Structure formats: C-alpha cells, structure tokens
FIKOLZA-1660 file (N, C-alpha, C; in steps of 0.1 Angstrom, whole numbers, plus 5000, padded with zeros to 4 digits):
% residues 228
   i   px   py   pz ch aa at
   1 3239 1291 9359  A  M  N
   1 3236 1289 9342  A  M CA
   1 3243 1296 9332  A  M  C
   2 3242 1286 9322  A  S  N
   2 3256 1289 9316  A  S CA
   2 3251 1291 9301  A  S  C
   3 3253 1300 9294  A  L  N
   3 3252 1303 9278  A  L CA
   3 3260 1301 9268  A  L  C
   4 3257 1297 9256  A  S  N
   4 3266 1297 9244  A  S CA
   4 3268 1307 9238  A  S  C
   5 3271 1310 9233  A  H  N
   5 3273 1320 9219  A  H CA
   5 3267 1321 9215  A  H  C
   6 3261 1307 9208  A  Q  N
   6 3246 1304 9198  A  Q CA
   6 3236 1311 9209  A  Q  C
   7 3235 1302 9221  A  D  N
   7 3224 1307 9230  A  D CA
   7 3224 1321 9232  A  D  C
   8 3229 1328 9230  A  I  N
   8 3231 1343 9233  A  I CA
   8 3225 1350 9220  A  I  C
   9 3228 1346 9210  A  A  N
   9 3230 1349 9197  A  A CA
   9 3210 1346 9190  A  A  C
  10 3207 1334 9198  A  A  N
  10 3192 1330 9199  A  A CA
  10 3182 1342 9209  A  A  C
  11 3186 1349 9221  A  I  N
  11 3183 1356 9226  A  I CA
  11 3181 1371 9220  A  I  C
  12 3190 1377 9219  A  G  N
  12 3192 1381 9207  A  G CA
  12 3183 1384 9194  A  G  C
  13 3186 1379 9191  A  L  N
  13 3177 1372 9179  A  L CA
  13 3161 1371 9186  A  L  C
  14 3152 1367 9192  A  S  N
  14 3139 1368 9197  A  S CA
  14 3136 1381 9200  A  S  C
  15 3150 1391 9206  A  M  N
  15 3141 1407 9212  A  M CA
  15 3142 1409 9201  A  M  C
  16 3152 1409 9189  A  K  N
  16 3151 1418 9177  A  K CA
  16 3139 1414 9170  A  K  C
  17 3135 1402 9170  A  I  N
  17 3119 1397 9165  A  I CA
  17 3104 1401 9167  A  I  C
  18 3108 1401 9179  A  A  N
  18 3096 1407 9190  A  A CA
  18 3094 1419 9190  A  A  C
  19 3103 1429 9186  A  I  N
  19 3106 1443 9187  A  I CA
  19 3098 1448 9176  A  I  C
  20 3109 1439 9162  A  S  N
  20 3103 1443 9147  A  S CA
  20 3085 1437 9148  A  S  C
  21 3083 1429 9152  A  A  N
  21 3069 1422 9152  A  A CA
  21 3059 1432 9155  A  A  C
  22 3063 1437 9170  A  T  N
  22 3052 1445 9178  A  T CA
  22 3052 1459 9167  A  T  C
  23 3064 1459 9161  A  L  N
  23 3065 1478 9159  A  L CA
  23 3057 1476 9145  A  L  C
  24 3057 1466 9137  A  L  N
  24 3054 1461 9122  A  L CA
  24 3037 1463 9126  A  L  C
  25 3031 1459 9135  A  A  N
  25 3018 1452 9137  A  A CA
  25 3012 1462 9144  A  A  C
  26 3016 1474 9151  A  L  N
  26 3011 1485 9158  A  L CA
  26 2999 1492 9151  A  L  C
  27 3009 1498 9138  A  P  N
  27 3000 1506 9127  A  P CA
  27 2988 1498 9125  A  P  C
  28 2991 1487 9117  A  F  N
  28 2981 1481 9111  A  F CA
  28 2968 1476 9126  A  F  C
  29 2975 1472 9131  A  G  N
  29 2962 1469 9147  A  G CA
  29 2956 1483 9152  A  G  C
  30 2961 1490 9152  A  F  N
  30 2953 1505 9156  A  F CA
  30 2943 1510 9145  A  F  C
  31 2947 1505 9132  A  A  N
  31 2938 1509 9121  A  A CA
  31 2926 1499 9123  A  A  C
  32 2932 1487 9124  A  T  N
  32 2919 1480 9120  A  T CA
  32 2911 1476 9135  A  T  C
  33 2912 1481 9144  A  A  N
  33 2905 1483 9156  A  A CA
  33 2896 1501 9157  A  A  C
  34 2899 1506 9153  A  W  N
  34 2892 1520 9146  A  W CA
  34 2880 1521 9141  A  W  C
  35 2883 1507 9127  A  L  N
  35 2873 1503 9115  A  L CA
  35 2864 1499 9127  A  L  C
  36 2868 1485 9131  A  M  N
  36 2861 1480 9136  A  M CA
  36 2846 1484 9151  A  M  C
  37 2853 1500 9156  A  V  N
  37 2847 1506 9167  A  V CA
  37 2840 1515 9162  A  V  C
  38 2846 1524 9154  A  F  N
  38 2839 1538 9146  A  F CA
  38 2832 1533 9135  A  F  C
  39 2832 1521 9128  A  R  N
  39 2831 1523 9115  A  R CA
  39 2818 1513 9112  A  R  C
  40 2810 1515 9104  A  N  N
  40 2797 1506 9099  A  N CA
  40 2801 1498 9087  A  N  C
  41 2802 1490 9082  A  F  N
  41 2803 1488 9070  A  F CA
  41 2799 1475 9065  A  F  C
  42 2798 1469 9054  A  R  N
  42 2795 1454 9049  A  R CA
  42 2806 1445 9050  A  R  C
  43 2806 1436 9060  A  G  N
  43 2821 1431 9055  A  G CA
  43 2827 1432 9068  A  G  C
  44 2817 1437 9077  A  K  N
  44 2825 1439 9091  A  K CA
  44 2827 1425 9098  A  K  C
  45 2815 1416 9099  A  V  N
  45 2815 1406 9107  A  V CA
  45 2828 1396 9099  A  V  C
  46 2828 1399 9088  A  L  N
  46 2842 1391 9081  A  L CA
  46 2855 1394 9085  A  L  C
  47 2855 1408 9087  A  L  N
  47 2867 1409 9090  A  L CA
  47 2871 1411 9102  A  L  C
  48 2864 1407 9113  A  E  N
  48 2859 1399 9123  A  E CA
  48 2865 1391 9124  A  E  C
  49 2865 1381 9116  A  V  N
  49 2863 1366 9117  A  V CA
  49 2880 1364 9110  A  V  C
  50 2888 1373 9098  A  L  N
  50 2895 1366 9095  A  L CA
  50 2907 1376 9108  A  L  C
  51 2901 1387 9113  A  V  N
  51 2915 1393 9122  A  V CA
  51 2913 1382 9139  A  V  C
  52 2907 1372 9135  A  N  N
  52 2905 1367 9149  A  N CA
  52 2907 1349 9146  A  N  C
  53 2911 1345 9134  A  L  N
  53 2915 1332 9128  A  L CA
  53 2927 1328 9135  A  L  C
  54 2939 1340 9135  A  P  N
  54 2949 1329 9140  A  P CA
  54 2949 1326 9154  A  P  C
  55 2939 1328 9162  A  L  N
  55 2939 1328 9173  A  L CA
  55 2931 1312 9173  A  L  C
  56 2924 1306 9162  A  T  N
  56 2918 1292 9162  A  T CA
  56 2928 1284 9153  A  T  C
  57 2934 1286 9147  A  L  N
  57 2946 1283 9137  A  L CA
  57 2957 1276 9142  A  L  C
  58 2965 1261 9138  A  P  N
  58 2973 1260 9146  A  P CA
  58 2984 1270 9139  A  P  C
  59 2992 1273 9147  A  P  N
  59 3007 1283 9143  A  P CA
  59 3013 1279 9128  A  P  C
  60 3013 1265 9125  A  V  N
  60 3021 1253 9119  A  V CA
  60 3013 1258 9109  A  V  C
  61 2995 1257 9104  A  V  N
  61 2989 1263 9098  A  V CA
  61 2989 1275 9089  A  V  C
  62 2995 1283 9097  A  I  N
  62 2998 1299 9095  A  I CA
  62 3012 1302 9085  A  I  C
  63 3018 1292 9095  A  G  N
  63 3035 1291 9087  A  G CA
  63 3032 1293 9073  A  G  C
  64 3026 1278 9071  A  Y  N
  64 3028 1268 9059  A  Y CA
  64 3020 1283 9050  A  Y  C
  65 3007 1285 9050  A  L  N
  65 3004 1296 9041  A  L CA
  65 3009 1306 9039  A  L  C
  66 3018 1312 9048  A  L  N
  66 3028 1324 9048  A  L CA
  66 3040 1318 9039  A  L  C
  67 3041 1307 9040  A  L  N
  67 3052 1299 9031  A  L CA
  67 3043 1301 9015  A  L  C
  68 3037 1294 9015  A  L  N
  68 3030 1297 8998  A  L CA
  68 3029 1307 8994  A  L  C
  69 3030 1318 9001  A  F  N
  69 3023 1328 8997  A  F CA
  69 3037 1344 8995  A  F  C
  70 3046 1336 9002  A  F  N
  70 3061 1344 8998  A  F CA
  70 3071 1337 8995  A  F  C
  71 3065 1322 8988  A  G  N
  71 3076 1315 8983  A  G CA
  71 3082 1317 8971  A  G  C
  72 3089 1304 8961  A  R  N
  72 3095 1314 8952  A  R CA
  72 3085 1312 8937  A  R  C
  73 3071 1303 8944  A  N  N
  73 3060 1305 8935  A  N CA
  73 3049 1314 8936  A  N  C
  74 3049 1317 8951  A  G  N
  74 3039 1330 8954  A  G CA
  74 3035 1345 8950  A  G  C
  75 3026 1350 8949  A  W  N
  75 3024 1363 8949  A  W CA
  75 3040 1372 8953  A  W  C
  76 3037 1367 8968  A  G  N
  76 3043 1381 8977  A  G CA
  76 3058 1377 8975  A  G  C
  77 3060 1364 8972  A  G  N
  77 3074 1359 8969  A  G CA
  77 3080 1364 8958  A  G  C
  78 3070 1367 8944  A  A  N
  78 3074 1374 8932  A  A CA
  78 3080 1380 8931  A  A  C
  79 3071 1392 8940  A  A  N
  79 3074 1405 8945  A  A CA
  79 3084 1408 8948  A  A  C
  80 3087 1403 8960  A  L  N
  80 3097 1406 8967  A  L CA
  80 3114 1401 8962  A  L  C
  81 3114 1388 8952  A  K  N
  81 3124 1385 8943  A  K CA
  81 3128 1397 8933  A  K  C
  82 3120 1404 8931  A  A  N
  82 3118 1418 8921  A  A CA
  82 3126 1423 8927  A  A  C
  83 3120 1427 8937  A  A  N
  83 3127 1439 8949  A  A CA
  83 3144 1434 8953  A  A  C
  84 3142 1423 8947  A  G  N
  84 3159 1419 8952  A  G CA
  84 3161 1418 8969  A  G  C
  85 3147 1408 8974  A  I  N
  85 3144 1413 8992  A  I CA
  85 3146 1396 8991  A  I  C
  86 3155 1389 9002  A  E  N
  86 3157 1375 9007  A  E CA
  86 3150 1377 9019  A  E  C
  87 3136 1368 9016  A  F  N
  87 3121 1370 9030  A  F CA
  87 3126 1351 9036  A  F  C
  88 3125 1344 9025  A  I  N
  88 3119 1330 9033  A  I CA
  88 3133 1328 9037  A  I  C
  89 3131 1315 9050  A  F  N
  89 3145 1316 9056  A  F CA
  89 3152 1325 9061  A  F  C
  90 3147 1334 9065  A  N  N
  90 3154 1348 9069  A  N CA
  90 3151 1350 9080  A  N  C
  91 3152 1360 9092  A  W  N
  91 3147 1365 9099  A  W CA
  91 3132 1375 9098  A  W  C
  92 3134 1382 9086  A  K  N
  92 3125 1384 9085  A  K CA
  92 3110 1379 9082  A  K  C
  93 3113 1370 9076  A  A  N
  93 3101 1362 9077  A  A CA
  93 3094 1361 9089  A  A  C
  94 3103 1355 9101  A  A  N
  94 3102 1351 9117  A  A CA
  94 3092 1365 9119  A  A  C
  95 3096 1375 9119  A  V  N
  95 3088 1389 9123  A  V CA
  95 3075 1386 9116  A  V  C
  96 3075 1384 9105  A  V  N
  96 3061 1390 9096  A  V CA
  96 3048 1371 9106  A  V  C
  97 3060 1362 9108  A  A  N
  97 3052 1356 9113  A  A CA
  97 3047 1353 9128  A  A  C
  98 3055 1364 9132  A  S  N
  98 3051 1366 9143  A  S CA
  98 3042 1375 9148  A  S  C
  99 3039 1384 9137  A  A  N
  99 3031 1399 9135  A  A CA
  99 3016 1391 9137  A  A  C
 100 3021 1382 9126  A  T  N
 100 3007 1375 9121  A  T CA
 100 2999 1367 9129  A  T  C
 101 3006 1358 9143  A  V  N
 101 3003 1352 9150  A  V CA
 101 3001 1359 9163  A  V  C
 102 3003 1370 9166  A  G  N
 102 3001 1380 9179  A  G CA
 102 2990 1391 9175  A  G  C
 103 2988 1392 9161  A  F  N
 103 2983 1403 9153  A  F CA
 103 2964 1403 9164  A  F  C
 104 2960 1391 9168  A  P  N
 104 2950 1393 9169  A  P CA
 104 2946 1399 9186  A  P  C
 105 2956 1397 9193  A  L  N
 105 2955 1399 9206  A  L CA
 105 2960 1414 9204  A  L  C
 106 2967 1422 9198  A  L  N
 106 2970 1434 9197  A  L CA
 106 2961 1439 9191  A  L  C
 107 2951 1438 9184  A  V  N
 107 2939 1441 9180  A  V CA
 107 2924 1442 9190  A  V  C
 108 2930 1437 9200  A  R  N
 108 2916 1430 9208  A  R CA
 108 2920 1440 9216  A  R  C
 109 2927 1441 9222  A  S  N
 109 2931 1452 9236  A  S CA
 109 2928 1466 9233  A  S  C
 110 2938 1466 9219  A  I  N
 110 2932 1482 9216  A  I CA
 110 2921 1486 9212  A  I  C
 111 2909 1475 9204  A  R  N
 111 2894 1475 9207  A  R CA
 111 2888 1478 9219  A  R  C
 112 2895 1472 9231  A  L  N
 112 2889 1474 9243  A  L CA
 112 2888 1486 9245  A  L  C
 113 2902 1492 9247  A  G  N
 113 2906 1505 9250  A  G CA
 113 2899 1516 9241  A  G  C
 114 2895 1513 9226  A  M  N
 114 2886 1524 9218  A  M CA
 114 2871 1523 9228  A  M  C
 115 2868 1510 9227  A  E  N
 115 2853 1509 9233  A  E CA
 115 2848 1517 9247  A  E  C
 116 2860 1519 9252  A  S  N
 116 2853 1524 9265  A  S CA
 116 2853 1542 9266  A  S  C
 117 2857 1544 9253  A  I  N
 117 2860 1562 9253  A  I CA
 117 2839 1565 9251  A  I  C
 118 2842 1575 9260  A  D  N
 118 2830 1579 9260  A  D CA
 118 2824 1585 9248  A  D  C
 119 2813 1583 9240  A  R  N
 119 2812 1590 9229  A  R CA
 119 2808 1606 9227  A  R  C
 120 2803 1605 9240  A  Q  N
 120 2801 1622 9240  A  Q CA
 120 2814 1634 9239  A  Q  C
 121 2825 1622 9242  A  L  N
 121 2838 1634 9242  A  L CA
 121 2840 1638 9223  A  L  C
 122 2838 1622 9217  A  L  N
 122 2841 1626 9199  A  L CA
 122 2827 1632 9198  A  L  C
 123 2819 1636 9202  A  Q  N
 123 2807 1643 9195  A  Q CA
 123 2812 1659 9201  A  Q  C
 124 2817 1662 9213  A  A  N
 124 2820 1675 9215  A  A CA
 124 2827 1681 9204  A  A  C
 125 2838 1670 9201  A  S  N
 125 2846 1675 9194  A  S CA
 125 2844 1675 9178  A  S  C
 126 2835 1670 9173  A  R  N
 126 2828 1670 9158  A  R CA
 126 2819 1686 9164  A  R  C
 127 2813 1688 9172  A  S  N
 127 2805 1702 9174  A  S CA
 127 2820 1710 9176  A  S  C
 128 2826 1709 9178  A  L  N
 128 2838 1721 9178  A  L CA
 128 2848 1721 9166  A  L  C
 129 2847 1715 9153  A  G  N
 129 2847 1716 9140  A  G CA
 129 2859 1708 9139  A  G  C
 130 2862 1698 9147  A  A  N
 130 2876 1688 9147  A  A CA
 130 2871 1681 9138  A  A  C
 131 2883 1678 9126  A  T  N
 131 2880 1670 9112  A  T CA
 131 2883 1653 9124  A  T  C
 132 2880 1642 9113  A  W  N
 132 2882 1629 9121  A  W CA
 132 2897 1625 9123  A  W  C
 133 2904 1634 9116  A  H  N
 133 2921 1629 9121  A  H CA
 133 2925 1637 9133  A  H  C
 134 2918 1650 9135  A  D  N
 134 2919 1657 9145  A  D CA
 134 2911 1648 9157  A  D  C
 135 2904 1644 9157  A  A  N
 135 2895 1634 9169  A  A CA
 135 2905 1623 9173  A  A  C
 136 2908 1622 9161  A  L  N
 136 2918 1605 9161  A  L CA
 136 2928 1612 9170  A  L  C
 137 2937 1624 9170  A  A  N
 137 2951 1627 9174  A  A CA
 137 2946 1635 9184  A  A  C
 138 2937 1636 9187  A  T  N
 138 2934 1647 9205  A  T CA
 138 2926 1638 9212  A  T  C
 139 2919 1627 9208  A  V  N
 139 2908 1622 9215  A  V CA
 139 2906 1609 9220  A  V  C
 140 2911 1600 9202  A  I  N
 140 2912 1586 9201  A  I CA
 140 2922 1578 9210  A  I  C
 141 2934 1585 9204  A  L  N
 141 2946 1582 9206  A  L CA
 141 2949 1582 9224  A  L  C
 142 2947 1595 9226  A  P  N
 142 2957 1597 9243  A  P CA
 142 2946 1588 9246  A  P  C
 143 2932 1580 9248  A  L  N
 143 2917 1576 9255  A  L CA
 143 2920 1563 9252  A  L  C
 144 2929 1557 9242  A  S  N
 144 2930 1543 9239  A  S CA
 144 2943 1538 9241  A  S  C
 145 2953 1548 9246  A  F  N
 145 2964 1548 9250  A  F CA
 145 2968 1537 9262  A  F  C
 146 2964 1531 9267  A  R  N
 146 2962 1520 9277  A  R CA
 146 2958 1503 9269  A  R  C
 147 2951 1511 9262  A  G  N
 147 2949 1494 9247  A  G CA
 147 2961 1493 9245  A  G  C
 148 2969 1503 9240  A  L  N
 148 2980 1505 9230  A  L CA
 148 2988 1495 9237  A  L  C
 149 2991 1503 9252  A  V  N
 149 3003 1497 9262  A  V CA
 149 3001 1481 9262  A  V  C
 150 2987 1478 9265  A  A  N
 150 2984 1461 9270  A  A CA
 150 2984 1455 9257  A  A  C
 151 2982 1457 9249  A  G  N
 151 2984 1451 9235  A  G CA
 151 2996 1448 9224  A  G  C
 152 3006 1460 9229  A  S  N
 152 3021 1458 9226  A  S CA
 152 3028 1450 9236  A  S  C
 153 3024 1448 9245  A  S  N
 153 3033 1439 9258  A  S CA
 153 3025 1427 9260  A  S  C
 154 3016 1422 9250  A  L  N
 154 3009 1410 9250  A  L CA
 154 3015 1403 9233  A  L  C
 155 3015 1413 9225  A  M  N
 155 3019 1411 9210  A  M CA
 155 3042 1408 9215  A  M  C
 156 3044 1414 9221  A  F  N
 156 3053 1414 9224  A  F CA
 156 3061 1399 9226  A  F  C
 157 3052 1396 9241  A  A  N
 157 3052 1382 9251  A  A CA
 157 3047 1373 9237  A  A  C
 158 3039 1373 9230  A  R  N
 158 3034 1362 9221  A  R CA
 158 3046 1360 9215  A  R  C
 159 3050 1371 9207  A  S  N
 159 3067 1369 9198  A  S CA
 159 3077 1362 9203  A  S  C
 160 3079 1363 9214  A  L  N
 160 3090 1358 9222  A  L CA
 160 3088 1348 9219  A  L  C
 161 3073 1339 9223  A  G  N
 161 3069 1320 9225  A  G CA
 161 3068 1318 9216  A  G  C
 162 3066 1325 9202  A  E  N
 162 3065 1318 9189  A  E CA
 162 3075 1308 9179  A  E  C
 163 3064 1298 9179  A  F  N
 163 3073 1288 9176  A  F CA
 163 3069 1274 9162  A  F  C
 164 3058 1273 9160  A  G  N
 164 3053 1268 9148  A  G CA
 164 3054 1277 9135  A  G  C
 165 3048 1289 9135  A  A  N
 165 3048 1297 9123  A  A CA
 165 3063 1296 9119  A  A  C
 166 3072 1304 9128  A  T  N
 166 3087 1304 9124  A  T CA
 166 3093 1290 9121  A  T  C
 167 3089 1284 9126  A  I  N
 167 3101 1272 9121  A  I CA
 167 3095 1265 9104  A  I  C
 168 3081 1268 9102  A  I  N
 168 3077 1268 9090  A  I CA
 168 3087 1275 9080  A  I  C
 169 3082 1288 9084  A  V  N
 169 3088 1299 9069  A  V CA
 169 3100 1304 9073  A  V  C
 170 3109 1304 9083  A  A  N
 170 3117 1312 9085  A  A CA
 170 3128 1299 9089  A  A  C
 171 3125 1287 9089  A  G  N
 171 3133 1277 9098  A  G CA
 171 3143 1279 9108  A  G  C
 172 3150 1265 9113  A  N  N
 172 3158 1269 9125  A  N CA
 172 3173 1268 9124  A  N  C
 173 3178 1281 9116  A  I  N
 173 3191 1281 9114  A  I CA
 173 3202 1290 9125  A  I  C
 174 3205 1282 9129  A  P  N
 174 3215 1288 9142  A  P CA
 174 3222 1302 9139  A  P  C
 175 3222 1312 9148  A  G  N
 175 3226 1325 9139  A  G CA
 175 3224 1333 9129  A  G  C
 176 3209 1330 9125  A  L  N
 176 3204 1334 9111  A  L CA
 176 3189 1334 9121  A  L  C
 177 3182 1322 9123  A  T  N
 177 3168 1323 9124  A  T CA
 177 3165 1313 9135  A  T  C
 178 3174 1312 9143  A  Q  N
 178 3169 1303 9156  A  Q CA
 178 3171 1312 9166  A  Q  C
 179 3156 1312 9169  A  T  N
 179 3149 1320 9182  A  T CA
 179 3152 1310 9197  A  T  C
 180 3146 1318 9207  A  I  N
 180 3150 1309 9221  A  I CA
 180 3142 1297 9218  A  I  C
 181 3129 1298 9213  A  P  N
 181 3121 1282 9217  A  P CA
 181 3125 1275 9207  A  P  C
 182 3131 1278 9194  A  L  N
 182 3137 1269 9186  A  L CA
 182 3152 1261 9188  A  L  C
 183 3153 1271 9199  A  A  N
 183 3172 1265 9204  A  A CA
 183 3165 1253 9209  A  A  C
 184 3157 1254 9222  A  I  N
 184 3152 1252 9231  A  I CA
 184 3150 1235 9227  A  I  C
 185 3141 1234 9218  A  Y  N
 185 3136 1224 9205  A  Y CA
 185 3150 1214 9202  A  Y  C
 186 3156 1226 9200  A  D  N
 186 3170 1216 9196  A  D CA
 186 3173 1209 9206  A  D  C
 187 3179 1214 9218  A  Y  N
 187 3183 1209 9229  A  Y CA
 187 3175 1200 9241  A  Y  C
 188 3164 1199 9234  A  A  N
 188 3156 1189 9241  A  A CA
 188 3152 1182 9232  A  A  C
 189 3160 1178 9220  A  S  N
 189 3159 1170 9208  A  S CA
 189 3173 1160 9214  A  S  C
 190 3182 1166 9220  A  S  N
 190 3193 1159 9224  A  S CA
 190 3192 1151 9240  A  S  C
 191 3197 1142 9242  A  P  N
 191 3197 1137 9257  A  P CA
 191 3206 1147 9264  A  P  C
 192 3222 1151 9258  A  A  N
 192 3228 1158 9266  A  A CA
 192 3228 1175 9266  A  A  C
 193 3212 1176 9260  A  G  N
 193 3210 1191 9261  A  G CA
 193 3200 1194 9271  A  G  C
 194 3198 1184 9280  A  T  N
 194 3187 1191 9292  A  T CA
 194 3192 1205 9298  A  T  C
 195 3209 1205 9305  A  S  N
 195 3209 1216 9311  A  S CA
 195 3208 1232 9304  A  S  C
 196 3215 1226 9291  A  M  N
 196 3213 1237 9280  A  M CA
 196 3198 1243 9280  A  M  C
 197 3191 1232 9277  A  A  N
 197 3176 1237 9278  A  A CA
 197 3173 1244 9284  A  A  C
 198 3174 1240 9302  A  L  N
 198 3167 1244 9313  A  L CA
 198 3175 1260 9314  A  L  C
 199 3181 1260 9309  A  S  N
 199 3191 1277 9312  A  S CA
 199 3181 1285 9302  A  S  C
 200 3182 1284 9289  A  L  N
 200 3170 1291 9282  A  L CA
 200 3153 1290 9283  A  L  C
 201 3150 1282 9291  A  C  N
 201 3139 1282 9295  A  C CA
 201 3140 1294 9310  A  C  C
 202 3148 1292 9316  A  A  N
 202 3151 1303 9326  A  A CA
 202 3152 1316 9321  A  A  C
 203 3157 1320 9310  A  V  N
 203 3160 1331 9304  A  V CA
 203 3145 1337 9296  A  V  C
 204 3139 1326 9296  A  S  N
 204 3124 1325 9289  A  S CA
 204 3112 1331 9298  A  S  C
 205 3115 1328 9308  A  I  N
 205 3105 1332 9315  A  I CA
 205 3111 1340 9325  A  I  C
 206 3122 1344 9327  A  T  N
 206 3128 1359 9335  A  T CA
 206 3121 1372 9326  A  T  C
 207 3125 1368 9308  A  L  N
 207 3121 1374 9299  A  L CA
 207 3103 1379 9299  A  L  C
 208 3102 1370 9303  A  S  N
 208 3084 1371 9302  A  S CA
 208 3075 1378 9314  A  S  C
 209 3087 1370 9322  A  V  N
 209 3080 1380 9337  A  V CA
 209 3083 1395 9336  A  V  C
 210 3093 1398 9333  A  G  N
 210 3096 1412 9333  A  G CA
 210 3087 1419 9327  A  G  C
 211 3085 1414 9313  A  I  N
 211 3077 1422 9303  A  I CA
 211 3063 1424 9316  A  I  C
 212 3053 1411 9317  A  L  N
 212 3040 1414 9323  A  L CA
 212 3044 1425 9340  A  L  C
 213 3054 1423 9347  A  L  N
 213 3056 1434 9356  A  L CA
 213 3056 1447 9349  A  L  C
 214 3064 1450 9339  A  L  N
 214 3068 1461 9333  A  L CA
 214 3050 1469 9328  A  L  C
 215 3045 1456 9322  A  H  N
 215 3033 1461 9317  A  H CA
 215 3022 1465 9328  A  H  C
 216 3024 1455 9343  A  E  N
 216 3018 1462 9352  A  E CA
 216 3020 1475 9357  A  E  C
 217 3032 1478 9357  A  V  N
 217 3041 1493 9360  A  V CA
 217 3033 1500 9353  A  V  C
 218 3035 1501 9344  A  I  N
 218 3027 1513 9331  A  I CA
 218 3012 1515 9333  A  I  C
 219 3007 1503 9333  A  G  N
 219 2993 1501 9337  A  G CA
 219 2988 1507 9349  A  G  C
 220 2997 1505 9356  A  K  N
 220 2992 1514 9367  A  K CA
 220 2993 1529 9375  A  K  C
 221 3004 1532 9363  A  K  N
 221 3008 1547 9363  A  K CA
 221 3003 1554 9356  A  K  C
 222 2995 1547 9347  A  L  N
 222 2981 1554 9333  A  L CA
 222 2969 1556 9341  A  L  C
 223 2969 1543 9351  A  E  N
 223 2955 1545 9358  A  E CA
 223 2955 1554 9370  A  E  C
 224 2969 1559 9377  A  D  N
 224 2969 1571 9390  A  D CA
 224 2966 1582 9378  A  D  C
 225 2972 1583 9370  A  R  N
 225 2973 1593 9359  A  R CA
 225 2959 1601 9355  A  R  C
 226 2949 1590 9353  A  D  N
 226 2941 1591 9344  A  D CA
 226 2926 1592 9360  A  D  C
 227 2933 1593 9368  A  S  N
 227 2919 1593 9384  A  S CA
 227 2928 1605 9390  A  S  C
 228 2940 1611 9386  A  A  N
 228 2945 1626 9394  A  A CA
 228 2935 1636 9388  A  A  C
% end
C-alpha cells in the first residue's frame, strides 16, 4: 500500500476534523440530552424533531443549508466576516458540517445513558441539599459517562466518513479541505486511480475498526468497574 503526500495530508486532516467536530459537539450534545431527559417544557417535541432531523435529511441538503447560512450573504457569514474569520471552503466549515451531521448520534447515546440513571439517586442528592449543578457534576455526569464515550465514538467515526455536507460547504481542495472520502472520490473518478482509492479505503477501514475496538474496550472496562 503506497500513499502520496496528498493522501497523508487527507488522512491527517480527516483526523483533525473528526476530533474537532467531536469536541465542538460534545458540550452541546450533553446539554441537549439533559434537557430532553430531565426537563419538561413546551416545544420539547419540536426540539427532538430538530435534533434528529440530520438523520433523515441527505447530507447534501445539510451542507447546502450551512452554505446559505455561512455564505457571504448569510447571517452567520456576515458575522464571521466582520470578525475576520474565513469559514466557507475552509477546514473549519468541514468541522461544523461533520458536527451537524453526527450530532443526533451523539445526543441519542448520551440520552440513553442519562435515562438509565436511577431517579432515586437524584432525589437523594436533592434531599441532602445538592443544587442542580452539584447533582449534574456528582450524579448525572459520572453515571452517564458510558453514554458519553459511546456517543463520542460514534460521532468521531461518523465525522471520518462525512462526504456530502463537507463537499458542499468546504469544497474538495487538496491539502486544505480534502478528507479521506473526498480523496477516494477523486481517485474513483479516474481510471488510473483504482489502486490509490483502494489504499485509502484500507486506511479508512483500519481507522473505523480501531475506533470500534477502542469503544468496546473502554465500554468493557466501564462495565467491569460498575459491577465491581
């Protein structure tokens, strides 16, 4: 398996985008899951629909909507331009695209972890005088940690494979916004690029398997710790 400097750059950029997207989405995903599980309010059904919408929309649609919002004439684009931040057709746009597409998977995993928490533990913490943020830090966060790990793993893996939204909002610029899926797309479009495309496919499969194995190992250790 031979990889060019351009391929290595695409692999490094994919990892950078996946890590950044996961870190960006994690606090918002945790807060959203907390609202869904522990709060009742008007519009909760609408929030659930909006959170899960990226699962049903084609990624190209998500990318186009992000392009409209962060474009030159969009609200977000105007604010970023005023701040001197280059966004569209930049790796930062790929981070936001990946975070948006993978957000429902992150929220769902964290939500499942929170729903498994015994409510009597929260009632006991309140009876001992714990405030909501004390209960959040000492009860909810530790007991939903497995969901956080699962959601982060899924988010990271989904970001590595993101294609449709990324190519719309960030483009396919070698060395700047070209990720592994975009590089494979380029090679697949060329009759002479089969071997290079297969090499990147092998890298993508290896990374995905490694992420899944790491997720299983961490999950097993957390399970053994809880049962000890």
